[in-house]
KEVEXZA-356779 format. One line per 8 residues: number of its first residue (from 0); for each residue x, y, z negated of N, C-alpha, C. Coordinates in steps of 0.001 Angstrom, whole numbers, plus 500000, padded with zeros to 6 digits. Atoms other than C-alpha are relative to their C-alpha. Layout:
BEGIN
NUM> X Y Z X Y Z X Y Z  ...;
END
This chain:
BEGIN
0> 499226 499178 500923 079202 193091 521697 501485 499841 500320  498569 500097 499699 082792 193944 522476 500815 500176 498725  499139 500014 501171 085613 193493 520050 501327 500672 500339  498668 499433 499814 088994 195123 519536 501038 498937 499658  498936 500973 500241 092228 193198 519635 501355 500682 500011  498594 499656 499855 095931 193540 519181 500645 498792 500663  499267 501033 499279 097819 191519 521777 501452 500121 499582  498660 500017 500589 101216 190495 520454 500933 499121 500811;
8> 498955 500837 499445 104327 189332 522211 500527 499128 498860  499516 500920 501031 106023 186471 520371 501402 500383 499534  498595 499842 500383 109815 186705 520342 500379 501482 499939  499636 498608 500190 111002 190020 518913 498888 500827 499380  501133 499303 500624 107542 191006 517660 499563 499235 498755  500419 500835 501129 106408 188115 515450 501183 499286 499353  498827 500716 500510 109636 186162 515129 501266 500631 500558  498710 499433 499594 113289 187075 515423 500438 499388 501329;
16> 499426 500443 498734 114647 186899 518963 501493 499751 499772  498563 500263 500038 118132 185478 519477 500622 500917 501052  499453 499002 499076 120113 188357 521025 501439 499651 500356  498654 500230 499467 123144 187678 523228 500301 501089 501015  499560 498949 499090 124979 190546 524916 498868 500967 500336  501056 499012 499834 122035 192878 524406 498711 499496 500608  501213 500555 499397 119429 190503 525856 499360 499017 499021  500675 500889 500940 116774 188750 523731 499619 498657 500631;
24> 500376 501351 499582 116113 185010 523982 499123 499389 498909  500837 500657 501010 113543 182793 522251 500819 499001 499187  499351 501094 500722 114556 180388 519511 499814 498712 500795  500043 501233 499208 115353 177039 521091 499307 498859 499263  500600 501083 500780 114032 174900 518257 499390 500559 498724  500765 499563 501170 111843 175112 515197 500913 500461 498855  499087 499612 501081 114845 175369 512840 500511 501435 500175  499563 498624 499752 115687 178738 514467 498870 501014 499844;
32> 501152 499110 500105 112192 180172 513963 500047 500772 498684  500004 499124 501169 112247 183132 511589 498976 501108 500227  500996 498935 499916 109172 185288 511128 500642 501276 499477  499383 498735 500370 110257 188909 510981 499393 500565 498717  500501 499405 501243 109952 190790 507680 498810 500928 500268  501166 499129 499915 106595 192488 507180 498926 499563 500978  500973 500428 498988 104838 190616 510005 498744 499399 499360  501234 500561 500571 102456 188525 507847 499091 501074 499394;
40> 500780 498944 500631 101347 191584 505888 499380 500933 501051  500502 499132 498931 100997 193710 509043 498817 499350 500704  501085 500695 499311 098850 191084 510742 498780 499862 499087  501122 500071 500950 096739 190617 507607 499235 501331 499980  500675 498694 500068 096025 194368 507499 499217 500282 501281  500725 499819 498737 095055 194431 511197 498760 499118 500053  501131 500933 500027 092843 191383 510758 498892 500533 499095  500970 499461 500946 091150 192932 507734 499280 501222 500558;
48> 500602 498816 499374 090493 196090 509818 499103 499622 501179  500921 500453 498975 088568 193955 512299 500595 499716 501366  499361 500299 498722 091109 193402 515062 500193 498494 500165  499579 501353 499643 091419 190039 516766 501492 500059 500276  498551 500059 499774 095069 188976 516959 500275 498899 501012  499780 500922 498892 096090 187354 520242 501464 500062 500411  498615 500078 499549 099644 186227 520924 500018 499674 501486  499826 500243 498566 100601 186438 524615 501499 499964 500268;
56> 498553 500171 499887 104043 185072 525418 500414 499339 501304  499341 500625 498853 106144 184356 528494 501032 499023 499459  498989 500986 500368 108191 181178 528092 500531 499336 501278  499544 500501 498705 109894 180783 531502 501069 498923 499909  498974 501043 500120 112605 178485 530126 499432 498611 500256  500632 501284 499684 110094 175639 530545 500095 499761 501508  499920 500138 498534 109872 176251 534318 501441 499868 500473  498578 500027 499627 113651 176711 534446 500690 498709 499570;
64> 499412 501245 500460 114230 173349 532772 500944 500152 498833  499114 499725 501131 116073 174955 529853 499349 499603 498675  500743 500344 501219 113344 174240 527278 498906 498992 500347  501096 500952 499851 110810 171488 526798 498701 500654 499526  501287 499425 500373 107152 172448 526642 499607 499613 498576  500369 500425 501349 106700 170430 523452 500713 500844 498932  499285 499139 500949 109370 172578 521713 499342 501376 499920  500680 498704 499963 107672 175801 522832 498663 499897 499260;
72> 501287 500199 500663 104308 174439 521698 500177 499833 498485  499732 500172 501437 105816 173429 518338 500280 501352 499339  499740 498663 500530 107098 176984 517824 498697 500788 499899  501293 499307 500020 103681 178395 518750 499112 499475 498876  500811 500609 501060 101945 175942 516402 500468 500442 498617  499456 499562 501292 104270 176915 513548 499573 501438 499707  500449 498625 500198 103403 180578 514080 498506 500052 499687  501456 500051 500273 099681 179740 514154 499729 499573 498567;
80> 500186 500471 501374 100041 177939 510823 500343 501080 498974  499494 499034 500964 101863 180836 509162 499402 501395 500142  500517 498655 499736 100126 183855 510723 498514 499927 500372  501435 500012 499702 096459 184840 511127 499687 500299 501471  500232 499808 498567 096439 184513 514924 498655 499391 500383  501299 500494 499539 093012 184169 516530 500112 499206 501284  499820 500689 498731 094340 182948 519861 501467 500082 500398  498627 500040 499488 097614 182002 521525 499933 499679 501488;
88> 499930 500200 498547 098262 182319 525264 501474 499936 500379  498606 500188 499599 101486 181049 526829 500089 499810 501501  499675 500209 498593 102815 181394 530367 501315 499237 500038  498798 500853 499920 105305 178610 531103 500716 500187 501338  499469 499813 498648 106105 179937 534602 501205 500932 500043  498918 499070 499697 109070 181770 536080 499485 500956 501070  500434 499028 498990 108826 184768 538436 499724 499350 501351  500152 500620 498667 109203 182548 541490 498677 499246 500154;
96> 501282 500701 499950 105942 180771 540579 498852 500919 500416  500979 498998 499571 104037 184003 541357 498617 499775 499394  501277 500192 500681 101324 183302 538783 499481 501359 499501  500581 498753 500512 098987 185951 537405 500125 500115 498479  499921 499967 501462 099648 185013 533780 501347 500518 499488  498671 499570 500461 103336 185975 533648 500072 501518 499904  499806 498569 500173 103867 189395 532177 501194 500427 500860  500797 498804 500232 104174 192100 533525 498579 499965 500572;
104> 501391 500088 499546 100979 190919 535208 499110 499763 498780  500851 500042 501192 098009 191102 532835 499114 498771 499863  500900 501148 499969 096490 187662 533470 499631 499420 498646  500317 500579 501309 096794 186317 529923 499089 500923 499197  500794 499015 500734 095354 189514 528467 498576 500044 500549  501322 499921 499376 092488 189696 530960 499163 498754 499728  500711 501253 500270 091579 186036 530467 499501 499950 498559  500391 499991 501415 091561 186365 526676 498879 501015 499775;
112> 501024 498969 500163 089517 189574 526927 498643 499502 500483  501243 500530 499456 086917 187857 529075 499401 498932 499067  500488 501114 500824 086664 184741 526907 499595 500421 498588  500250 499592 501388 086715 186560 523552 499196 501299 499892  500784 498762 499949 084648 189602 524618 500733 501173 499358  499142 498940 500529 087442 192089 523939 499875 501234 500884  499999 498710 499315 087169 195763 524880 501455 500446 500114  498577 499708 499803 090593 196421 526382 500341 501467 499743;
120> 499733 498571 500226 090273 200210 526136 500110 500332 498511  499899 499800 501456 089993 199858 522353 501036 499061 499388  499034 501005 500450 092830 197323 522141 501431 500457 500257  498580 499666 499936 096615 197371 521899 500807 498801 500489  498987 501005 499673 099541 195466 523379 501279 500442 499318  498758 499706 500716 102624 195327 521146 501089 499082 500540  498907 500796 499455 105905 194219 522698 501343 500666 499828  498634 499494 500137 109653 194616 522645 500755 500035 501327;
128> 499358 499995 498685 110325 194428 526403 499089 500685 501013  500745 499271 498967 109259 196257 529551 498822 499194 500530  501080 500846 499476 107163 193280 530718 498742 500100 499134  501126 499902 500924 104962 193571 527622 499249 501322 500201  500596 498670 499867 104380 197291 528058 499261 500115 501333  500680 499963 498701 103567 196955 531762 498736 499153 500001  501190 500860 500049 101163 194067 531123 498870 500693 499247  501006 499275 500756 099337 196090 528484 499430 501162 500778;
136> 500440 498859 499196 099194 199100 530745 499081 499536 501139  500817 500540 498900 097877 197022 533700 498632 499521 499509  501260 500498 500553 095186 195570 531409 499108 501127 499479  500778 498876 500507 094087 199005 530197 500064 500176 498497  499818 499887 501458 095333 198678 526599 500912 501171 499663  498967 499110 500538 097206 201194 524491 501221 499118 499777  498781 500805 500120 100819 200067 524311 500908 500550 498910  499025 499641 501033 103323 200047 521481 501269 499215 500268;
144> 498698 500592 499721 106992 199400 522175 500812 499941 498713  499079 500166 501128 109119 197965 519369 501406 500038 500594  498720 499709 499359 112527 199333 520255 501166 499449 499176  498819 500585 500635 115499 197151 519346 501287 500392 500714  498809 499552 499285 117881 198841 521784 500612 498942 500899  499495 501000 499062 118159 195884 524171 500632 500693 501207  499336 499439 498818 120281 196404 527279 499136 499845 501247  500895 499953 498847 117273 196749 529601 499114 501225 499838;
152> 500791 498782 500020 115195 199755 530531 498516 499689 500099  501447 500069 499804 111467 200294 530298 499694 500501 501405  500394 499553 498665 109783 200657 533686 498858 501002 499935  501024 498986 500228 106934 202725 532253 499988 500317 498512  499978 499585 501396 106540 204650 529058 498849 499417 499202  501064 500488 500880 104601 203169 526142 499215 501180 499431  500774 498963 500675 101871 205098 524376 500646 500376 498672  499380 499787 501300 103670 204682 521048 501269 499160 499896;
160> 498782 500769 500289 107023 203454 519737 500034 499699 498507  499858 500397 501403 107831 201627 516518 501327 499275 499832  498774 500720 500295 110821 200072 514815 499759 498568 499555  500350 501345 500473 108953 196961 513674 498499 499785 500180  501426 500303 499949 105585 195213 513725 499279 500687 498854  500610 499316 501136 104897 196699 510299 499701 501461 500352  500219 498610 499573 105326 200223 511726 498914 500078 501071  501027 500025 498950 103190 199319 514758 498621 499878 499375;
168> 501296 500183 500664 100373 198157 512478 499544 501284 499326  500342 498725 500644 100492 201418 510525 499467 500984 501045  500439 499083 498946 100180 203380 513779 498620 499608 500530  501307 500460 499511 097263 201251 514982 498909 500364 498989  501001 499720 501024 095431 201647 511682 499740 501495 499857  500194 498542 500026 095989 205427 511711 499123 500435 501162  500820 499643 498836 094546 205669 515222 498570 499526 499831  501339 500541 500220 091592 203541 514159 499153 500982 499195;
176> 500703 499061 500866 090689 206184 511581 499556 501261 500740  500303 498754 499255 090590 208992 514182 498669 499888 500713;
END
């Protein structure tokens, strides 16, 4: 039996990203973690509609030596405690590591789909950066771009756009009814 899922980027989708000069960065420590307004309710409604919720996040600052893995894991654990996430996947690599798990490659999504029996064609990837949208597209998911007007371009168009995770959830639930 295959299941449907919503794959969720972390920073900028679930929690507030720290934006400097138009570029988003993850919170550096737990005291900076702020779940975005409407996220708990949006995730609850998706969960109640039968979607698995899988966070897939790039955290290259670990490979770059800018962040400690234990801090990243603490942030992920805090989100797991506060949100109804079914699974959390983290890539700690940088581009130079050439791994398959770093978005825009779909490795984290494909691995979760295999292990959790997820039907990717009936699933969504929600993100706020081009890497998220490309990863979802490569995996065969519908994609939703949360547009914060960062100073970077999308490399491919998303299926849908939203202004927040709450809006993304509404769009997913509307499509579910069709």
